[in-house]
N, C-alpha and C positions, 0 to 999 in steps of 0.2 A: 763881166765875173760877178759871181758871187757873194758881197764883204762876209770879214768875220761874223761883223753885226747880225746880216742875216741869217750865219750857221746858227748864231749864239741863240735868237730868237727864237728856230725853229726848234733847238735842242731844247727851249727852257719850254717848247708848247708839247713838245715828245717827253717830257719832263726825264731827258737824257742829261747825265750827269759827264761833260766831255772836257778832258780838258786840255791843252794849247796845241799840244801835237797835233789831237781829234781832230780840233778845230781846223787844223788846215788839212789834213788829208781828208776830212769831208769835203773842206770849200774847196777843195781840188775835185772831189768825184763831184758833188752837184755842179759844179760851174760844165765842168765835160757833160756829162747830164743836159744842162738843160742846152746848149751847144745843139745837140739833135735833132732840139723846138726850132732851133733859129732855120736848120734845112727845110721842115716841114714849110715854112714862110714861104720858100721858093719856089713851091710845085706850084703850080695855074690850075685853078678848079673852076676857074668861070664856066666852063661848057662841065659842070658836074649837078646833075637836077638836089641840092638839099631835101636831108631825108630826117627822121626823127628816129624810125626804126632802119636795121639792114636789113630787112625780110618781113613781104607782106603778110600782116595779121588780121585775120577777119572771126567774127563770132559766125561757127557751127552753131544752127539751131535744129534741133528736129521736134516734131509735135511727142504733145504729152501724151501719152495714151494707154489705159489701162490694159496689162495682160492679164488674160483670164488665167488663175490658179486651178493647180487642183483641190477642192475643198477637203480630199481623204487625205494627203499629202499634207496640206499644212496642218491638217489636227495630227496627223501623226508625229510633225514636227515640235508640236505646240505639247504633247505627253511627254517628248524627250526631254525637253528643258526642266532643269530642275529645280532651281526654284524659281516660280511663276505666282501669279497673283489671275485668276482668269485666264485671258487669251494673252494675259503681257506679261515680258518677261522682268524679273525683278532681281535688280542690281544696286550695286554697292553705288553708296552719295558719289555724287562728282567733286563736287564742292567742301 
């Protein structure tokens, strides 16, 4: 069972101001929660393979290929930009 001193310590770390009644209530709840973890200690996991990720994760790579663009469409888009300098779009400073 968790002690009152441990509850007070957790409350202090959490910046919670608890009175004696609240400390006793939380002490009982903490103890109840921690008792569930004791049940996990009884589970046989000897045949379970340890893992650091529950799903298979792998990088998906593709070739970096140049796509051909229609020059007329590009020029049309650049002309439609309201604020530009040459072929570059001017935007407000980010920083």
